C-alpha positions in Angstrom: -9.7 -26.9 63.3 -8.2 -28.1 60.1 -10.6 -25.7 58.3 -9.7 -23.0 60.7 -6.2 -23.3 59.5 -6.7 -23.5 56.3 -8.8 -20.5 56.3 -6.7 -17.8 58.2 -3.3 -19.2 56.3 -5.2 -18.7 53.0 -6.7 -15.3 54.6 -2.7 -14.3 55.9 -1.2 -15.0 52.1 -3.8 -12.6 50.7 -3.7 -9.6 52.9 0.3 -9.9 53.0 -0.1 -9.8 48.9 -2.4 -7.1 49.3 -0.1 -5.1 51.4 3.2 -5.4 49.7 1.6 -4.9 45.8 -0.7 -2.3 43.9 -4.1 -2.7 44.5 -5.8 -5.5 42.2 -8.1 -4.4 39.3 -11.4 -4.2 39.8 -12.7 -7.5 38.5 -10.7 -9.2 40.9 -11.7 -7.3 43.6 -15.3 -8.1 42.7 -14.9 -11.5 42.1 -12.9 -11.8 45.2 -15.8 -10.0 47.0 -18.4 -12.3 45.9 -16.2 -15.6 47.0 -15.3 -14.0 50.4 -19.6 -13.9 50.8 -20.2 -17.4 49.6 -17.3 -18.6 52.4 -18.9 -16.1 55.0 -21.3 -19.2 57.5 -18.3 -21.5 56.6 -15.6 -18.6 58.4 -18.2 -17.9 60.5 -17.7 -21.3 62.5 -14.3 -20.6 62.8 -13.9 -17.3 64.2 -15.1 -15.4 67.3 -17.5 -12.6 67.2 -15.5 -10.1 66.4 -14.1 -11.3 63.4 -10.8 -12.0 64.8 -9.5 -16.3 65.0 -10.7 -17.8 69.0 -7.7 -16.7 70.9 -7.8 -20.0 72.3 -6.7 -21.7 69.4 -4.7 -19.1 67.9 -3.0 -17.3 71.5 0.3 -17.4 70.0 -0.5 -15.4 66.7 -1.5 -11.4 66.7 -5.2 -11.1 65.7 -5.4 -11.4 61.8 -8.1 -9.7 59.6 -10.5 -12.2 58.1 -11.4 -13.0 54.9 -14.7 -11.2 55.2 -12.8 -8.1 56.1 -10.4 -8.4 53.6 -13.2 -8.8 50.9 -14.8 -5.7 52.1 -11.2 -3.3 52.3 -10.7 -4.6 48.7 -14.4 -3.4 47.6 -13.3 0.3 49.2 -10.4 0.9 47.3 -10.0 3.0 44.8 -10.0 1.8 41.4 -6.2 2.1 39.4 -7.4 4.9 37.5 -8.6 6.9 40.4 -5.3 7.3 42.2 -3.0 6.9 39.2 -1.3 10.0 38.5 -3.1 12.5 35.8 -0.2 12.8 33.2 0.0 8.9 33.3 -3.2 8.7 31.4 -1.9 9.1 28.1 -3.7 6.9 25.8 -4.1 7.3 22.6 -7.7 8.4 22.2 -10.3 11.2 20.5 -8.5 14.2 21.4 -5.6 13.1 23.5 -2.3 14.5 22.7 1.0 12.0 22.0 4.2 13.5 20.8 5.2 12.2 17.3 8.0 10.3 18.7 6.1 8.4 21.0 2.5 7.6 18.6 1.3 5.5 15.5 -1.8 7.2 13.8 -3.4 10.6 13.9 -2.2 13.1 16.6 -6.0 13.1 17.6 -7.8 10.2 16.4 -10.7 11.2 15.7 -10.6 14.5 15.3 -9.3 15.8 11.5 -8.6 18.9 11.6 -6.8 19.7 15.2 -4.6 16.5 13.6 -4.1 18.3 10.2 -2.9 21.2 12.0 -0.4 19.7 14.2 0.8 17.8 11.7 1.3 21.5 10.2 3.3 22.2 13.2 5.2 19.2 13.4 6.4 18.6 9.6 9.9 20.4 9.8 10.8 18.8 13.2 10.1 15.2 11.5 11.6 16.2 8.3 14.4 17.4 9.8 14.8 14.2 12.1 14.5 12.0 9.1 17.3 13.9 7.4 19.5 13.3 10.3 18.7 9.5 9.9 19.4 9.5 6.1 22.9 10.8 6.5 24.0 9.2 9.5 22.4 5.9 8.0 25.6 3.2 6.8 23.7 2.1 3.9 22.2 5.6 2.3 25.5 6.6 3.1 26.9 3.5 0.5 24.3 4.4 -1.8 25.6 8.1 -2.1 29.0 6.9 -2.6 28.3 4.5 -5.1 26.0 7.3 -6.7 28.7 9.2 -7.3 31.1 6.7 -8.0 29.1 5.7 -10.7 28.6 8.8 -12.7 32.3 9.8 -12.8 33.1 5.7 -13.8 30.4 5.9 -16.5 31.4 9.4 -18.0 35.2 8.2 -17.8 34.0 5.1 -19.7 32.5 7.3 -22.4 29.0 5.3 -22.0 27.1 8.1 -21.8 27.7 9.4 -25.4 27.6 5.6 -26.6 23.6 5.5 -25.0 22.9 8.9 -26.6 24.4 7.8 -29.5 21.9 5.0 -29.8 19.0 6.9 -29.5 20.1 9.8 -31.7 20.4 7.6 -34.3 17.7 4.9 -33.9 15.4 7.9 -32.7 12.7 7.5 -29.8 11.7 3.5 -28.9 8.5 5.1 -27.5 5.5 6.5 -29.1 4.0 9.9 -27.4 1.8 7.8 -25.0 4.3 5.9 -23.3 6.5 8.6 -23.2 3.9 11.2 -21.1 3.1 8.2 -19.0 6.8 8.2 -17.7 6.6 12.0 -17.8 4.1 12.2 -16.1 3.9 9.5 -13.7 7.8 9.8 -13.1 6.9 13.6 -12.1 8.2 14.5 -7.9 4.8 16.4 -8.7 2.6 13.2 -8.5 4.2 11.5 -6.0 3.6 14.0 -4.0 -0.6 14.1 -4.8 -0.6 10.4 -4.1 1.4 10.5 -0.9 -1.4 13.3 -0.3 -4.2 11.6 -1.3 -3.0 9.0 1.2 -2.9 11.1 3.8 -6.1 13.1 3.7 -7.9 9.3 3.4 -6.4 8.2 6.1 -6.7 10.8 8.3 -10.0 11.4 7.9 -11.3 7.7 8.0 -8.5 7.3 10.8 -6.4 4.6 9.0 -3.1 4.0 11.2 -1.7 1.8 8.6 -2.0 4.4 5.8 -1.0 7.5 7.3 2.3 6.5 8.7 2.6 5.5 5.0 2.2 8.6 3.9 3.9 10.1 6.7 6.7 8.2 5.8 6.2 9.3 1.8 6.2 13.0 1.9 8.8 13.2 4.1 10.9 11.0 1.9 10.2 12.8 -0.6 11.0 15.8 0.1 13.7 15.1 1.6 15.3 13.5 -2.0 13.8 16.9 -4.1 16.1 18.5 -1.9 19.0 16.3 -2.2 18.5 16.4 -6.2 17.9 19.5 -6.5 21.3 20.5 -4.7 23.5 17.6 -6.3 22.2 19.5 -10.0 22.8 23.0 -8.5 27.1 21.4 -7.3 27.2 19.2 -11.0 26.2 21.5 -13.1 26.5 18.6 -16.0 24.5 19.4 -19.4 22.2 16.5 -20.6 21.4 15.8 -24.1 18.3 18.1 -24.2 20.8 21.2 -23.3 19.7 21.6 -19.4 22.7 22.8 -17.7 21.4 21.1 -14.6 21.1 16.8 -15.7 22.9 15.3 -12.9 20.8 13.6 -11.2 17.6 12.7 -13.0 15.1 14.2 -10.8 12.0 11.7 -12.2 14.2 8.7 -11.5 15.3 9.1 -8.2 11.6 10.7 -7.2 10.1 7.4 -8.6 12.7 4.9 -7.1 12.4 6.7 -3.7 8.6 5.9 -4.3 8.7 2.7 -4.5 11.3 1.7 -1.8 9.1 3.5 0.9 6.3 1.3 -0.5 8.2 -1.8 -1.3 9.2 -1.4 3.1 5.6 -0.9 3.8 3.7 -3.5 1.9 6.0 -5.6 0.1 6.9 -7.2 -3.2 3.4 -7.3 -4.6 3.6 -3.4 -4.1 6.9 -2.8 -4.2 8.3 -5.1 -7.3 5.8 -3.9 -9.8 6.2 0.0 -8.3 10.2 -0.8 -8.8 9.6 -2.3 -12.4 7.8 1.4 -13.1 10.4 3.3 -11.8 13.0 1.4 -14.1 10.6 2.5 -17.2 10.7 6.0 -15.8 14.7 6.0 -16.0 14.1 4.4 -19.7 12.1 6.9 -20.9 14.8 9.7 -19.8 17.4 8.4 -21.8 14.5 7.7 -24.4 13.5 11.4 -24.9 16.8 12.6 -24.6 16.1 14.3 -21.2 18.9 12.8 -19.7 22.6 11.1 -20.0 22.7 7.1 -18.3 24.6 7.7 -15.1 22.0 10.6 -14.3 19.4 8.1 -14.5 21.9 5.2 -12.8 23.2 8.3 -10.0 19.0 9.1 -9.4 18.3 5.7 -8.9 20.4 4.7 -6.5 20.3 8.0 -4.8 15.9 7.6 -4.2 16.5 3.8 -3.2 19.3 5.4 -0.3 17.0 8.2 0.5 13.6 5.7 0.9 15.1 2.9 2.8 16.7 5.3 5.7 13.7 7.6 5.9 11.3 4.1 5.7 13.3 2.2 8.5 13.4 5.5 10.9 9.7 5.2 10.8 9.7 1.8 11.7 7.8 1.0 15.0 9.6 0.8 18.1 10.0 -0.6 21.2 12.2 0.8 24.3 14.5 2.0 21.2 14.3 -1.6 20.0 13.0 -2.0 16.6 9.8 -4.0 15.6 10.9 -6.9 12.9 8.8 -9.7 11.6 10.6 -13.1 12.9 10.0 -16.8 11.6 11.7 -19.8 13.2 13.1 -23.1 11.6 10.6 -25.0 13.4 7.5 -23.2 11.4 6.7 -20.6 14.4 6.7 -16.7 12.8 5.6 -13.4 15.2 7.5 -10.3 16.1 11.5 -9.9 17.4 12.7 -6.8 19.0 16.3 -5.5 17.4 18.7 -3.2 18.0 22.1 -1.8 17.0 25.2 -0.9 19.1 
């Protein structure tokens, strides 16, 4: 009697849970079916020939399905993937497309040319999305404001003339080799070349991290280049070498933009040396009398502002929340979800 009551109670509980929940997955069904078959000899002593409980024992309770019948029902239940809507089966895989706002990594993992074609179609929409994020980001707007304010303040204080006279009287402090390092290494074309090499390498090897960083670099450098050219066209500032489009320094802004994105992606071990190189490029621009002091300062602020804003816009999100590293004072570490309202 006790065994029958226990088996019947377990059967009713399991049957009720199955009736009100989604069908269990295949491993659970298999394990339950095996357990049911193993328990059949014991259950046979507590149930009638038809599989229902003995009426003399359970006359006040409607007939309940036996554990064996339940096991057979579960074994015959279609798999969840067979009953799931087709549109829900969109996990990223080879040949499967996920919209760019939701995916991490190539559009078609393992398919180089289809992924490249999709990225080419999505280039303008993603750049526009990053542009809106840049010019609505509080930190980047502060950086733009500081770039303009510093340019005006430095010029009004006469520091441009003092710095230019110093280098003009003492001559260049860098030899031809280091001058070419700053000129070539700070050229926006070189930065796009590095970003492109990272992109194609990651696309061929299906490296999600490098792929995402390269996409961030391409968009950030594009926005930085457009912003810098717009500033030159509006300011019409003459540089020491006679160029009528001096402010801001394109070499400096592009190098600082590149360094900022890499800092955000890989941390200080990569970002700090690149920031140091960006400072060297700014110095080389002044030393070679290609730019004034305020051209370089403003270029650095613009590049940092754009690199930071675009990097933030490309960070992984879950339900609209940013995924951030988290460290507990007691020693625990992990990730946290953050959102601004």
